[in-house]
C-alpha positions in Angstrom: -8.9 38.3 -53.4 -11.1 40.1 -55.7 -11.8 39.6 -59.4 -13.3 41.7 -62.1 -16.3 40.6 -64.2 -15.6 38.2 -67.0 -14.8 40.1 -70.2 -14.1 37.1 -72.3 -16.4 35.6 -74.9 -18.9 33.1 -73.6 -17.3 29.8 -72.8 -13.7 31.2 -73.2 -11.2 30.5 -70.5 -9.1 33.5 -69.6 -6.2 33.5 -67.1 -6.8 35.7 -64.1 -4.3 38.4 -63.4 -1.5 37.5 -61.1 -3.0 39.4 -58.2 -6.2 37.5 -58.6 -8.2 40.0 -60.6 -8.0 42.0 -63.7 -8.1 40.5 -67.2 -11.1 38.3 -66.6 -12.2 35.3 -64.6 -12.6 31.9 -66.2 -16.1 30.5 -66.4 -14.8 27.0 -65.9 -11.5 25.2 -65.2 -9.1 25.2 -68.1 -8.6 21.5 -67.7 -6.1 20.9 -70.6 -3.8 23.6 -69.3 -4.1 22.4 -65.7 -3.2 18.9 -66.7 0.0 20.3 -68.3 0.8 21.8 -64.9 -0.1 18.5 -63.2 2.4 16.8 -65.5 5.1 19.3 -64.6 4.3 18.6 -61.0 4.6 14.9 -61.8 8.1 15.5 -63.2 9.2 17.6 -60.3 7.9 15.1 -57.7 9.2 12.0 -59.5 12.6 13.5 -60.1 12.7 14.2 -56.4 11.5 10.8 -55.1 12.7 8.3 -57.8 15.9 7.4 -56.1 13.9 6.1 -53.1 13.0 3.0 -55.1 16.4 2.7 -56.8 18.9 3.1 -53.9 20.3 -0.4 -53.9 21.0 -0.4 -57.6 22.3 3.1 -57.7 24.6 2.6 -54.7 26.2 -0.4 -56.5 26.9 1.5 -59.7 28.1 4.6 -57.9 30.2 2.6 -55.5 28.9 4.3 -52.4 26.8 3.1 -49.4 23.0 3.1 -49.5 22.9 5.9 -46.9 25.2 8.0 -49.2 23.0 7.2 -52.2 20.0 8.5 -50.1 21.7 11.8 -50.1 20.8 12.2 -53.7 17.3 13.1 -52.3 18.9 15.4 -49.7 21.0 17.4 -52.2 18.0 17.8 -54.4 16.1 19.3 -51.5 19.0 21.5 -50.5 19.1 22.9 -54.0 15.4 23.8 -53.8 15.6 25.1 -50.3 18.5 27.4 -51.1 17.0 28.8 -54.3 13.2 29.0 -53.9 13.0 32.4 -52.1 15.9 34.2 -53.9 14.7 32.9 -57.3 11.1 34.0 -56.5 12.4 37.5 -55.7 14.8 37.7 -58.6 12.4 36.5 -61.2 9.2 38.2 -60.0 9.0 40.5 -63.1 9.6 37.7 -65.6 6.6 36.2 -67.4 5.4 33.1 -65.6 5.4 30.8 -68.7 9.0 31.6 -69.6 10.1 30.6 -66.1 8.1 27.4 -66.1 9.7 26.4 -69.5 13.1 27.2 -68.2 12.5 25.1 -65.1 11.3 22.1 -67.1 14.4 22.4 -69.4 16.5 22.3 -66.3 14.9 19.0 -65.3 15.7 17.5 -68.7 19.4 18.4 -68.5 19.7 17.2 -64.8 18.0 13.9 -65.4 20.1 13.2 -68.5 23.3 13.8 -66.6 22.1 11.7 -63.7 21.4 8.8 -66.1 24.8 8.8 -67.8 27.0 9.6 -64.8 29.1 6.9 -63.1 30.7 9.4 -60.7 29.1 10.1 -57.4 30.2 13.7 -57.3 28.8 14.5 -60.7 25.5 12.8 -59.9 25.2 14.9 -56.8 25.9 18.1 -58.9 23.2 17.1 -61.3 20.7 16.4 -58.5 21.5 19.8 -56.9 20.7 21.5 -60.3 17.5 19.5 -60.5 16.6 20.9 -57.1 17.3 24.4 -58.3 14.9 23.8 -61.2 12.4 22.6 -58.6 12.8 25.7 -56.5 11.8 27.7 -59.6 9.0 25.4 -60.5 7.4 25.0 -57.1 7.3 28.7 -56.5 5.2 29.0 -59.7 2.9 26.0 -59.9 0.4 26.3 -57.2 -0.1 30.1 -57.8 -0.3 29.5 -61.6 -3.1 27.0 -61.1 -4.8 29.2 -58.6 -4.9 32.1 -61.0 -6.5 30.0 -63.8 -9.7 29.5 -61.7 -12.5 31.6 -60.2 -12.4 31.8 -56.4 -14.8 29.0 -55.7 -12.8 26.6 -57.9 -9.3 27.6 -56.9 -9.0 24.7 -54.4 -10.0 22.3 -57.2 -7.5 23.9 -59.6 -4.7 23.5 -57.2 -5.8 19.9 -56.5 -5.7 19.1 -60.2 -2.2 20.6 -60.6 -1.0 18.9 -57.4 -2.5 15.5 -58.6 0.9 15.1 -60.3 2.3 14.3 -56.9 0.2 11.2 -56.1 0.4 10.1 -59.7 4.2 10.2 -59.4 3.9 8.2 -56.2 1.3 5.8 -57.3 2.5 5.2 -60.9 5.8 6.9 -61.4 7.9 5.6 -58.5 6.6 2.0 -58.8 7.1 2.1 -62.6 10.5 3.6 -62.2 11.5 1.0 -59.6 10.2 -1.8 -61.9 12.0 -0.4 -65.0 15.1 0.0 -62.9 15.0 -3.6 -61.7 14.4 -4.9 -65.3 16.4 -2.5 -67.5 18.6 -0.6 -65.1 18.1 2.5 -63.0 19.7 4.7 -65.7 16.8 3.9 -68.1 14.4 5.2 -65.5 16.1 8.6 -65.5 16.3 8.7 -69.3 12.6 8.0 -69.5 12.1 11.1 -67.2 14.0 13.2 -69.8 11.7 12.0 -72.6 8.6 12.8 -70.6 10.0 16.3 -69.8 10.6 17.1 -73.4 7.0 16.1 -74.2 5.7 18.3 -71.4 7.8 21.3 -72.6 5.9 21.1 -75.9 2.6 20.8 -74.0 3.2 23.8 -71.8 4.3 25.9 -74.7 1.1 25.0 -76.7 -1.6 24.9 -74.0 -0.7 27.0 -70.9 -1.7 30.7 -71.0 1.0 33.2 -70.0 0.8 35.4 -67.0 2.9 38.5 -66.5 5.2 38.9 -63.6 4.9 41.7 -61.1 6.0 45.2 -61.8 9.6 45.9 -60.7 9.6 47.2 -57.2 6.6 45.1 -56.3 8.4 41.9 -55.3 6.8 40.2 -52.4 8.4 40.8 -49.0 9.0 37.1 -48.4 10.2 36.9 -44.9 7.6 39.4 -43.6 4.8 36.9 -44.7 5.6 34.8 -41.7 4.2 37.5 -39.5 0.8 37.3 -41.2 -1.6 35.5 -38.7 -1.9 31.9 -39.6 1.2 31.6 -41.9 3.5 30.6 -39.1 1.4 27.6 -38.0 1.1 26.4 -41.6 4.9 26.7 -42.1 5.6 24.8 -38.8 3.3 22.0 -39.8 4.9 21.9 -43.2 8.4 21.6 -41.8 7.6 18.8 -39.4 5.1 16.9 -41.5 7.5 16.7 -44.5 10.4 15.8 -42.2 8.5 12.9 -40.7 7.4 11.6 -44.1 10.9 11.9 -45.7 12.8 10.1 -42.9 11.1 6.9 -43.8 10.1 7.4 -47.5 13.7 8.3 -48.6 14.9 4.9 -47.3 11.8 2.8 -47.9 13.7 0.4 -50.2 16.4 -0.5 -47.5 13.6 -0.6 -44.8 11.6 -3.1 -46.9 14.8 -5.0 -47.7 15.5 -5.5 -44.0 12.0 -6.9 -43.6 12.6 -9.4 -46.4 10.3 -7.5 -48.7 12.9 -5.8 -50.9 11.6 -7.7 -54.0 8.1 -6.2 -53.3 9.2 -2.6 -53.1 7.4 -1.7 -56.3 4.2 -3.3 -55.1 4.3 -1.6 -51.7 4.9 1.7 -53.4 2.0 1.0 -55.7 -0.4 0.5 -52.8 0.9 3.7 -51.2 0.4 5.6 -54.4 -3.0 4.2 -55.2 -4.1 5.4 -51.7 -2.6 8.7 -52.5 -4.7 9.1 -55.6 -7.8 8.4 -53.5 -6.6 11.0 -51.0 -6.0 13.7 -53.6 -9.5 13.1 -55.1 -11.1 13.3 -51.6 -9.2 16.5 -50.8 -10.0 18.0 -54.2 -13.7 17.5 -53.7 -13.9 18.6 -50.0 -11.1 21.1 -49.4 -13.3 24.2 -49.9 -15.4 23.3 -46.9 -13.3 20.9 -44.8 -9.6 22.0 -45.0 -9.1 21.7 -41.2 -10.8 18.4 -40.8 -8.9 16.9 -43.7 -5.6 18.1 -42.3 -6.3 16.6 -38.9 -7.4 13.3 -40.6 -4.3 13.2 -42.8 -2.0 13.6 -39.7 -3.8 10.9 -37.9 -3.6 8.5 -40.8 0.1 8.9 -41.4 0.7 8.6 -37.7 -1.3 5.3 -37.6 0.8 4.0 -40.5 4.0 4.9 -38.7 2.8 3.1 -35.6 1.8 0.0 -37.5 5.2 -0.2 -39.3 6.9 0.3 -36.0 5.0 -2.4 -34.1 4.0 -5.2 -36.5 6.2 -4.7 -39.6 7.6 -8.2 -39.2 4.4 -9.5 -40.9 3.7 -8.9 -44.6 0.0 -8.0 -44.5 0.4 -5.1 -41.9 3.0 -3.6 -44.2 0.6 -3.3 -47.0 -2.1 -1.9 -44.7 0.3 0.7 -43.4 1.3 1.6 -46.9 -2.3 2.2 -47.7 -2.9 4.3 -44.6 0.2 6.3 -45.3 -0.8 7.1 -48.8 -4.3 7.9 -47.8 -3.0 10.4 -45.3 -0.1 11.8 -47.3 -1.6 12.1 -50.8 -3.6 15.3 -50.1 -1.1 17.0 -47.8 0.6 19.1 -50.6 -2.8 20.5 -51.7 -3.9 21.1 -48.1 -0.8 22.9 -47.1 -0.5 24.9 -50.3 -4.1 26.0 -49.9 -3.7 26.8 -46.2 -0.7 28.9 -47.0 -2.4 30.8 -49.8 -5.5 31.4 -47.6 -3.5 32.5 -44.6 -1.1 34.7 -46.7 -3.8 36.8 -48.3 -2.1 39.6 -50.2 1.2 37.9 -49.3 0.1 34.6 -50.7 3.0 34.3 -53.2 5.5 35.0 -50.4 3.8 32.5 -48.1 4.0 29.9 -51.0 7.7 30.6 -51.5 8.4 30.1 -47.8 6.4 26.9 -47.8 8.4 25.6 -50.8 11.6 26.5 -49.0 10.7 24.9 -45.7 9.3 21.8 -47.5 12.7 21.2 -49.0 14.6 22.1 -45.9 12.5 19.3 -44.3 13.3 16.9 -47.1 17.0 17.6 -46.8 16.9 17.2 -43.1 14.8 14.0 -43.5 17.4 12.5 -45.9 20.3 13.4 -43.6 18.6 12.2 -40.4 17.2 9.1 -42.0 20.6 8.2 -43.3 22.2 8.6 -39.8 19.4 6.6 -38.2 19.8 3.9 -40.9 23.6 3.6 -40.2 23.5 4.0 -36.4 20.2 2.5 -35.2 19.0 0.5 -38.1 15.9 0.8 -40.3 13.5 -0.2 -37.5 14.1 3.2 -35.9 12.7 5.1 -38.9 8.9 4.6 -38.3 9.3 5.3 -34.5 11.1 8.6 -35.3 8.4 9.4 -37.9 5.6 8.9 -35.3 7.4 11.0 -32.7 7.7 14.0 -35.0 4.1 13.8 -36.0 2.8 14.5 -32.5 3.6 18.2 -32.4 2.1 18.4 -36.0 -1.2 17.2 -34.7 -1.1 19.6 -31.7 -0.4 22.7 -33.9 -3.1 21.8 -36.4 -5.7 21.3 -33.6 -4.7 24.6 -31.9 -4.6 26.7 -35.0 -8.3 26.9 -35.2 -8.5 30.7 -35.6 -5.8 31.2 -38.3 -3.8 28.7 -40.3 -6.3 25.8 -40.1 -9.5 27.6 -39.3 -12.9 26.0 -38.6 -14.3 27.8 -41.5 -12.5 29.0 -44.6 -13.0 32.6 -45.8 -15.0 33.0 -49.0 -11.9 34.1 -50.9 
């Protein structure tokens, strides 16, 4: 990735061109605009994961089982998986800001319908449409943040934008779970609509636009998988997210079976607080230690799964496991987005779109598999399955030392 000299006035932040060069490189991170993107990520992530803390209440009002309610996470992920690549290709020439505003408007509509619906089928349609909006948003957000920063600060720019994920996990899901228990789960989704309207105004006012690609220059999405290093990153993404989702999507029933259902919000708060620590650590160290951080994240999440599988019948180990899980998981989106961008090179946008697709394929599969395990083998099978799936993740990260998760990152 190359950039041209800064042509802006001293101290002025200018968005880099979509291919990484061109109209000028910012002298510093455009923090206010990046925080708007982080809030958009927060909305995307919280819309995706909020049902995890509300499954018991939602299942009662929708008159379906808890495993069926868990499929509200699955259908969201399916919507994203089915649309990320085709939407990326179809909208490649559209200005980025317009697309981001459309995606956020989609979340506002979908969350409002979810909040007022008492029909399971309608709720699933709304969740699918929210997933479609996410497919559009996720294909934009990491690349948007990356283009706002000079090369040495691109990892930090992505980390700031992706901080919306751990904030959603640390504050959003516990707060949504608490609000749901006190005021009803529908209020939680209506609150999401209000936040989304606010961030629409913020993005419109603060985020610089970036042009789409010229027509005929759309990325060859599937060919990006043949770029050295992209395939290992995509494989790790698929299995890591699958392992995480199998348990996280059903964390409320899992804790309920342990007699900790009334503490679901507190357990999620511990998980999320550790995620914030993780995203800060990754943001400060990723430029030099992407490989080390990825290995450490895998080991931490595996340790949490093992702890939950073996000693979850005691309260204290559950909180320890939640902390380890969050500490490992919080930085994973930033690590994998950055690894995909680095490995993809000129095909970075295509690699990002494929990562978004596989991420949501994994979430859909995790929701389905977790629901089957919950019904057939009980919630105690979830952490064991999570641990088993993480083993090949660790192997691939360790072996991909040349490309994908190299010992040393390239300068750009």
